[in-house]
PyMOL Python script that loads the backbone (N, CA, C, O; Angstrom):
from pymol import cmd

cmd.read_pdbstr("""\
ATOM      1  N   MET A   1       1.401  -5.558  -8.504  1.00  0.00           N
ATOM      2  CA  MET A   1       1.614  -4.140  -8.793  1.00  0.00           C
ATOM      3  C   MET A   1       1.120  -3.779 -10.183  1.00  0.00           C
ATOM      4  O   MET A   1       1.094  -2.598 -10.530  1.00  0.00           O
ATOM      5  N   GLU A   2       0.723  -4.766 -10.994  1.00  0.00           N
ATOM      6  CA  GLU A   2       0.262  -4.466 -12.334  1.00  0.00           C
ATOM      7  C   GLU A   2      -1.085  -3.739 -12.311  1.00  0.00           C
ATOM      8  O   GLU A   2      -1.413  -3.022 -13.257  1.00  0.00           O
ATOM      9  N   GLN A   3      -1.859  -3.914 -11.256  1.00  0.00           N
ATOM     10  CA  GLN A   3      -3.178  -3.317 -11.151  1.00  0.00           C
ATOM     11  C   GLN A   3      -3.122  -1.855 -10.733  1.00  0.00           C
ATOM     12  O   GLN A   3      -4.135  -1.159 -10.798  1.00  0.00           O
ATOM     13  N   ILE A   4      -1.962  -1.380 -10.307  1.00  0.00           N
ATOM     14  CA  ILE A   4      -1.811  -0.010  -9.787  1.00  0.00           C
ATOM     15  C   ILE A   4      -1.371   0.909 -10.911  1.00  0.00           C
ATOM     16  O   ILE A   4      -0.510   0.548 -11.714  1.00  0.00           O
ATOM     17  N   ASP A   5      -1.976   2.126 -10.971  1.00  0.00           N
ATOM     18  CA  ASP A   5      -1.619   3.072 -12.021  1.00  0.00           C
ATOM     19  C   ASP A   5      -0.152   3.511 -11.884  1.00  0.00           C
ATOM     20  O   ASP A   5       0.429   3.466 -10.800  1.00  0.00           O
ATOM     21  N   LYS A   6       0.413   3.925 -12.988  1.00  0.00           N
ATOM     22  CA  LYS A   6       1.847   4.223 -13.086  1.00  0.00           C
ATOM     23  C   LYS A   6       2.309   5.269 -12.063  1.00  0.00           C
ATOM     24  O   LYS A   6       3.310   5.021 -11.390  1.00  0.00           O
ATOM     25  N   PRO A   7       1.645   6.422 -11.904  1.00  0.00           N
ATOM     26  CA  PRO A   7       2.138   7.394 -10.908  1.00  0.00           C
ATOM     27  C   PRO A   7       2.158   6.845  -9.485  1.00  0.00           C
ATOM     28  O   PRO A   7       3.092   7.110  -8.728  1.00  0.00           O
ATOM     29  N   THR A   8       1.130   6.083  -9.123  1.00  0.00           N
ATOM     30  CA  THR A   8       1.074   5.518  -7.776  1.00  0.00           C
ATOM     31  C   THR A   8       2.165   4.461  -7.594  1.00  0.00           C
ATOM     32  O   THR A   8       2.818   4.415  -6.552  1.00  0.00           O
ATOM     33  N   ALA A   9       2.362   3.619  -8.601  1.00  0.00           N
ATOM     34  CA  ALA A   9       3.425   2.597  -8.531  1.00  0.00           C
ATOM     35  C   ALA A   9       4.797   3.233  -8.432  1.00  0.00           C
ATOM     36  O   ALA A   9       5.668   2.740  -7.717  1.00  0.00           O
ATOM     37  N   THR A  10       4.988   4.330  -9.152  1.00  0.00           N
ATOM     38  CA  THR A  10       6.274   5.058  -9.097  1.00  0.00           C
ATOM     39  C   THR A  10       6.497   5.620  -7.689  1.00  0.00           C
ATOM     40  O   THR A  10       7.597   5.521  -7.145  1.00  0.00           O
ATOM     41  N   ARG A  11       5.468   6.198  -7.114  1.00  0.00           N
ATOM     42  CA  ARG A  11       5.568   6.753  -5.770  1.00  0.00           C
ATOM     43  C   ARG A  11       5.856   5.666  -4.727  1.00  0.00           C
ATOM     44  O   ARG A  11       6.717   5.842  -3.865  1.00  0.00           O
ATOM     45  N   LEU A  12       5.138   4.554  -4.808  1.00  0.00           N
ATOM     46  CA  LEU A  12       5.397   3.447  -3.881  1.00  0.00           C
ATOM     47  C   LEU A  12       6.820   2.923  -4.031  1.00  0.00           C
ATOM     48  O   LEU A  12       7.486   2.624  -3.040  1.00  0.00           O
ATOM     49  N   HIS A  13       7.278   2.815  -5.265  1.00  0.00           N
ATOM     50  CA  HIS A  13       8.657   2.342  -5.496  1.00  0.00           C
ATOM     51  C   HIS A  13       9.667   3.320  -4.903  1.00  0.00           C
ATOM     52  O   HIS A  13      10.681   2.899  -4.346  1.00  0.00           O
ATOM     53  N   SER A  14       9.401   4.612  -5.017  1.00  0.00           N
ATOM     54  CA  SER A  14      10.338   5.597  -4.435  1.00  0.00           C
ATOM     55  C   SER A  14      10.348   5.523  -2.913  1.00  0.00           C
ATOM     56  O   SER A  14      11.330   5.916  -2.284  1.00  0.00           O
ATOM     57  N   LEU A  15       9.267   5.025  -2.314  1.00  0.00           N
ATOM     58  CA  LEU A  15       9.232   4.802  -0.861  1.00  0.00           C
ATOM     59  C   LEU A  15       9.817   3.468  -0.463  1.00  0.00           C
ATOM     60  O   LEU A  15       9.930   3.167   0.726  1.00  0.00           O
ATOM     61  N   GLY A  16      10.196   2.656  -1.452  1.00  0.00           N
ATOM     62  CA  GLY A  16      10.807   1.359  -1.175  1.00  0.00           C
ATOM     63  C   GLY A  16       9.818   0.203  -1.164  1.00  0.00           C
ATOM     64  O   GLY A  16      10.195  -0.937  -0.894  1.00  0.00           O
ATOM     65  N   ILE A  17       8.554   0.493  -1.455  1.00  0.00           N
ATOM     66  CA  ILE A  17       7.544  -0.547  -1.454  1.00  0.00           C
ATOM     67  C   ILE A  17       7.483  -1.165  -2.855  1.00  0.00           C
ATOM     68  O   ILE A  17       7.255  -0.475  -3.849  1.00  0.00           O
ATOM     69  N   HIS A  18       7.691  -2.465  -2.902  1.00  0.00           N
ATOM     70  CA  HIS A  18       7.679  -3.167  -4.178  1.00  0.00           C
ATOM     71  C   HIS A  18       7.042  -4.528  -3.999  1.00  0.00           C
ATOM     72  O   HIS A  18       6.744  -4.932  -2.874  1.00  0.00           O
ATOM     73  N   SER A  19       6.837  -5.221  -5.062  1.00  0.00           N
ATOM     74  CA  SER A  19       6.234  -6.541  -5.009  1.00  0.00           C
ATOM     75  C   SER A  19       7.067  -7.493  -4.166  1.00  0.00           C
ATOM     76  O   SER A  19       8.266  -7.658  -4.392  1.00  0.00           O
ATOM     77  N   GLY A  20       6.419  -8.116  -3.193  1.00  0.00           N
ATOM     78  CA  GLY A  20       7.136  -9.082  -2.349  1.00  0.00           C
ATOM     79  C   GLY A  20       7.631  -8.508  -1.030  1.00  0.00           C
ATOM     80  O   GLY A  20       8.077  -9.274  -0.176  1.00  0.00           O
ATOM     81  N   CYS A  21       7.573  -7.188  -0.823  1.00  0.00           N
ATOM     82  CA  CYS A  21       8.029  -6.645   0.457  1.00  0.00           C
ATOM     83  C   CYS A  21       6.968  -6.870   1.516  1.00  0.00           C
ATOM     84  O   CYS A  21       5.783  -6.979   1.201  1.00  0.00           O
ATOM     85  N   GLU A  22       7.388  -6.939   2.778  1.00  0.00           N
ATOM     86  CA  GLU A  22       6.484  -7.200   3.883  1.00  0.00           C
ATOM     87  C   GLU A  22       6.041  -5.879   4.487  1.00  0.00           C
ATOM     88  O   GLU A  22       6.863  -5.054   4.888  1.00  0.00           O
ATOM     89  N   LEU A  23       4.726  -5.692   4.546  1.00  0.00           N
ATOM     90  CA  LEU A  23       4.156  -4.494   5.150  1.00  0.00           C
ATOM     91  C   LEU A  23       3.443  -4.917   6.440  1.00  0.00           C
ATOM     92  O   LEU A  23       2.838  -5.986   6.517  1.00  0.00           O
ATOM     93  N   ALA A  24       3.533  -4.051   7.442  1.00  0.00           N
ATOM     94  CA  ALA A  24       2.762  -4.274   8.665  1.00  0.00           C
ATOM     95  C   ALA A  24       1.543  -3.347   8.625  1.00  0.00           C
ATOM     96  O   ALA A  24       1.689  -2.133   8.479  1.00  0.00           O
ATOM     97  N   VAL A  25       0.364  -3.909   8.752  1.00  0.00           N
ATOM     98  CA  VAL A  25      -0.857  -3.114   8.758  1.00  0.00           C
ATOM     99  C   VAL A  25      -1.067  -2.588  10.184  1.00  0.00           C
ATOM    100  O   VAL A  25      -1.251  -3.370  11.116  1.00  0.00           O
ATOM    101  N   LEU A  26      -1.039  -1.283  10.345  1.00  0.00           N
ATOM    102  CA  LEU A  26      -1.209  -0.675  11.668  1.00  0.00           C
ATOM    103  C   LEU A  26      -2.655  -0.303  11.934  1.00  0.00           C
ATOM    104  O   LEU A  26      -3.130  -0.413  13.065  1.00  0.00           O
ATOM    105  N   ARG A  27      -3.360   0.139  10.896  1.00  0.00           N
ATOM    106  CA  ARG A  27      -4.735   0.568  11.079  1.00  0.00           C
ATOM    107  C   ARG A  27      -5.519   0.498   9.769  1.00  0.00           C
ATOM    108  O   ARG A  27      -5.028   0.911   8.719  1.00  0.00           O
ATOM    109  N   LYS A  28      -6.720  -0.020   9.841  1.00  0.00           N
ATOM    110  CA  LYS A  28      -7.632  -0.033   8.692  1.00  0.00           C
ATOM    111  C   LYS A  28      -8.861   0.785   9.120  1.00  0.00           C
ATOM    112  O   LYS A  28      -9.540   0.431  10.085  1.00  0.00           O
ATOM    113  N   TYR A  29      -9.133   1.846   8.418  1.00  0.00           N
ATOM    114  CA  TYR A  29     -10.268   2.685   8.755  1.00  0.00           C
ATOM    115  C   TYR A  29     -11.535   2.121   8.145  1.00  0.00           C
ATOM    116  O   TYR A  29     -11.475   1.462   7.108  1.00  0.00           O
ATOM    117  N   PRO A  30     -12.684   2.365   8.765  1.00  0.00           N
ATOM    118  CA  PRO A  30     -13.936   1.777   8.284  1.00  0.00           C
ATOM    119  C   PRO A  30     -14.391   2.378   6.944  1.00  0.00           C
ATOM    120  O   PRO A  30     -13.899   3.417   6.502  1.00  0.00           O
ATOM    121  N   PHE A  31     -15.336   1.690   6.328  1.00  0.00           N
ATOM    122  CA  PHE A  31     -15.965   2.115   5.076  1.00  0.00           C
ATOM    123  C   PHE A  31     -14.949   2.234   3.925  1.00  0.00           C
ATOM    124  O   PHE A  31     -15.025   3.151   3.108  1.00  0.00           O
ATOM    125  N   HIS A  32     -14.014   1.305   3.882  1.00  0.00           N
ATOM    126  CA  HIS A  32     -12.981   1.286   2.817  1.00  0.00           C
ATOM    127  C   HIS A  32     -12.162   2.553   2.809  1.00  0.00           C
ATOM    128  O   HIS A  32     -11.768   3.045   1.751  1.00  0.00           O
ATOM    129  N   GLY A  33     -11.902   3.085   4.003  1.00  0.00           N
ATOM    130  CA  GLY A  33     -11.057   4.268   4.164  1.00  0.00           C
ATOM    131  C   GLY A  33      -9.599   3.910   4.002  1.00  0.00           C
ATOM    132  O   GLY A  33      -9.282   2.786   3.615  1.00  0.00           O
ATOM    133  N   PRO A  34      -8.710   4.832   4.287  1.00  0.00           N
ATOM    134  CA  PRO A  34      -7.276   4.568   4.106  1.00  0.00           C
ATOM    135  C   PRO A  34      -6.773   3.471   5.042  1.00  0.00           C
ATOM    136  O   PRO A  34      -7.375   3.186   6.077  1.00  0.00           O
ATOM    137  N   VAL A  35      -5.674   2.879   4.654  1.00  0.00           N
ATOM    138  CA  VAL A  35      -4.995   1.851   5.452  1.00  0.00           C
ATOM    139  C   VAL A  35      -3.627   2.395   5.798  1.00  0.00           C
ATOM    140  O   VAL A  35      -2.896   2.841   4.914  1.00  0.00           O
ATOM    141  N   ILE A  36      -3.268   2.366   7.073  1.00  0.00           N
ATOM    142  CA  ILE A  36      -1.966   2.828   7.511  1.00  0.00           C
ATOM    143  C   ILE A  36      -1.059   1.592   7.605  1.00  0.00           C
ATOM    144  O   ILE A  36      -1.341   0.654   8.350  1.00  0.00           O
ATOM    145  N   VAL A  37       0.015   1.613   6.846  1.00  0.00           N
ATOM    146  CA  VAL A  37       0.980   0.507   6.844  1.00  0.00           C
ATOM    147  C   VAL A  37       2.334   1.025   7.300  1.00  0.00           C
ATOM    148  O   VAL A  37       2.618   2.222   7.247  1.00  0.00           O
ATOM    149  N   GLU A  38       3.160   0.088   7.752  1.00  0.00           N
ATOM    150  CA  GLU A  38       4.526   0.447   8.158  1.00  0.00           C
ATOM    151  C   GLU A  38       5.489  -0.415   7.360  1.00  0.00           C
ATOM    152  O   GLU A  38       5.302  -1.624   7.220  1.00  0.00           O
ATOM    153  N   TYR A  39       6.508   0.226   6.848  1.00  0.00           N
ATOM    154  CA  TYR A  39       7.541  -0.461   6.100  1.00  0.00           C
ATOM    155  C   TYR A  39       8.867   0.209   6.398  1.00  0.00           C
ATOM    156  O   TYR A  39       9.044   1.397   6.127  1.00  0.00           O
ATOM    157  N   GLU A  40       9.789  -0.539   6.949  1.00  0.00           N
ATOM    158  CA  GLU A  40      11.125  -0.055   7.320  1.00  0.00           C
ATOM    159  C   GLU A  40      11.041   1.229   8.147  1.00  0.00           C
ATOM    160  O   GLU A  40      11.669   2.237   7.822  1.00  0.00           O
ATOM    161  N   SER A  41      10.253   1.168   9.219  1.00  0.00           N
ATOM    162  CA  SER A  41      10.064   2.276  10.153  1.00  0.00           C
ATOM    163  C   SER A  41       9.384   3.508   9.577  1.00  0.00           C
ATOM    164  O   SER A  41       9.428   4.574  10.191  1.00  0.00           O
ATOM    165  N   GLN A  42       8.757   3.386   8.412  1.00  0.00           N
ATOM    166  CA  GLN A  42       7.979   4.467   7.828  1.00  0.00           C
ATOM    167  C   GLN A  42       6.518   4.116   7.914  1.00  0.00           C
ATOM    168  O   GLN A  42       6.137   2.989   7.599  1.00  0.00           O
ATOM    169  N   ARG A  43       5.704   5.032   8.324  1.00  0.00           N
ATOM    170  CA  ARG A  43       4.261   4.838   8.343  1.00  0.00           C
ATOM    171  C   ARG A  43       3.666   5.592   7.147  1.00  0.00           C
ATOM    172  O   ARG A  43       3.922   6.778   6.944  1.00  0.00           O
ATOM    173  N   ILE A  44       2.883   4.878   6.383  1.00  0.00           N
ATOM    174  CA  ILE A  44       2.339   5.392   5.145  1.00  0.00           C
ATOM    175  C   ILE A  44       0.856   5.138   5.076  1.00  0.00           C
ATOM    176  O   ILE A  44       0.408   4.026   5.353  1.00  0.00           O
ATOM    177  N   GLY A  45       0.080   6.146   4.712  1.00  0.00           N
ATOM    178  CA  GLY A  45      -1.352   5.975   4.511  1.00  0.00           C
ATOM    179  C   GLY A  45      -1.612   5.760   3.019  1.00  0.00           C
ATOM    180  O   GLY A  45      -1.195   6.562   2.184  1.00  0.00           O
ATOM    181  N   ILE A  46      -2.301   4.675   2.701  1.00  0.00           N
ATOM    182  CA  ILE A  46      -2.606   4.383   1.298  1.00  0.00           C
ATOM    183  C   ILE A  46      -4.106   4.136   1.140  1.00  0.00           C
ATOM    184  O   ILE A  46      -4.788   3.754   2.091  1.00  0.00           O
ATOM    185  N   ARG A  47      -4.607   4.361  -0.078  1.00  0.00           N
ATOM    186  CA  ARG A  47      -6.014   4.089  -0.353  1.00  0.00           C
ATOM    187  C   ARG A  47      -6.292   2.595  -0.214  1.00  0.00           C
ATOM    188  O   ARG A  47      -5.417   1.757  -0.430  1.00  0.00           O
ATOM    189  N   TYR A  48      -7.524   2.288   0.150  1.00  0.00           N
ATOM    190  CA  TYR A  48      -7.926   0.900   0.332  1.00  0.00           C
ATOM    191  C   TYR A  48      -7.744   0.089  -0.961  1.00  0.00           C
ATOM    192  O   TYR A  48      -7.306  -1.060  -0.916  1.00  0.00           O
ATOM    193  N   SER A  49      -8.078   0.683  -2.097  1.00  0.00           N
ATOM    194  CA  SER A  49      -7.954  -0.015  -3.380  1.00  0.00           C
ATOM    195  C   SER A  49      -6.489  -0.326  -3.699  1.00  0.00           C
ATOM    196  O   SER A  49      -6.194  -1.373  -4.276  1.00  0.00           O
ATOM    197  N   ILE A  50      -5.576   0.564  -3.334  1.00  0.00           N
ATOM    198  CA  ILE A  50      -4.151   0.310  -3.551  1.00  0.00           C
ATOM    199  C   ILE A  50      -3.676  -0.777  -2.621  1.00  0.00           C
ATOM    200  O   ILE A  50      -2.874  -1.628  -3.007  1.00  0.00           O
ATOM    201  N   PHE A  51      -4.180  -0.754  -1.363  1.00  0.00           N
ATOM    202  CA  PHE A  51      -3.842  -1.810  -0.402  1.00  0.00           C
ATOM    203  C   PHE A  51      -4.252  -3.162  -0.921  1.00  0.00           C
ATOM    204  O   PHE A  51      -3.480  -4.118  -0.853  1.00  0.00           O
ATOM    205  N   LEU A  52      -5.484  -3.256  -1.449  1.00  0.00           N
ATOM    206  CA  LEU A  52      -5.953  -4.550  -1.997  1.00  0.00           C
ATOM    207  C   LEU A  52      -5.066  -4.998  -3.158  1.00  0.00           C
ATOM    208  O   LEU A  52      -4.754  -6.183  -3.274  1.00  0.00           O
ATOM    209  N   ALA A  53      -4.664  -4.081  -4.002  1.00  0.00           N
ATOM    210  CA  ALA A  53      -3.791  -4.458  -5.130  1.00  0.00           C
ATOM    211  C   ALA A  53      -2.426  -4.942  -4.617  1.00  0.00           C
ATOM    212  O   ALA A  53      -1.851  -5.872  -5.183  1.00  0.00           O
ATOM    213  N   LEU A  54      -1.911  -4.328  -3.564  1.00  0.00           N
ATOM    214  CA  LEU A  54      -0.608  -4.737  -3.021  1.00  0.00           C
ATOM    215  C   LEU A  54      -0.672  -6.151  -2.420  1.00  0.00           C
ATOM    216  O   LEU A  54       0.277  -6.925  -2.545  1.00  0.00           O
ATOM    217  N   ILE A  55      -1.797  -6.481  -1.767  1.00  0.00           N
ATOM    218  CA  ILE A  55      -1.875  -7.801  -1.130  1.00  0.00           C
ATOM    219  C   ILE A  55      -2.451  -8.853  -2.070  1.00  0.00           C
ATOM    220  O   ILE A  55      -2.586 -10.017  -1.695  1.00  0.00           O
ATOM    221  N   GLY A  56      -2.788  -8.444  -3.286  1.00  0.00           N
ATOM    222  CA  GLY A  56      -3.258  -9.400  -4.266  1.00  0.00           C
ATOM    223  C   GLY A  56      -4.754  -9.646  -4.186  1.00  0.00           C
ATOM    224  O   GLY A  56      -5.246 -10.639  -4.722  1.00  0.00           O
ATOM    225  N   GLY A  57      -5.495  -8.744  -3.515  1.00  0.00           N
ATOM    226  CA  GLY A  57      -6.948  -8.893  -3.438  1.00  0.00           C
ATOM    227  C   GLY A  57      -7.617  -8.326  -4.670  1.00  0.00           C
ATOM    228  O   GLY A  57      -6.959  -7.897  -5.618  1.00  0.00           O
ATOM    229  N   ASN A  58      -8.938  -8.333  -4.640  1.00  0.00           N
ATOM    230  CA  ASN A  58      -9.708  -7.809  -5.786  1.00  0.00           C
ATOM    231  C   ASN A  58      -9.929  -6.339  -5.665  1.00  0.00           C
ATOM    232  O   ASN A  58     -10.555  -5.735  -6.536  1.00  0.00           O
TER     233      ASN A  58
END
""", "prot")
cmd.dss("prot")
cmd.show_as("cartoon", "prot")
cmd.util.cbc("prot")
cmd.orient("prot")
């Protein structure tokens, strides 16, 4: 979560998403489009770059 800017990290935290939580990937759109994830019965669309930061990618 260190790679994510403060406003985005705050918003994710308010949704209950934090380091170590398990997300289910429901859909990944092509061309580095948004990623739809599910966490505690909530479906959330996030930017691909934020998704990579959450899973520890580059």
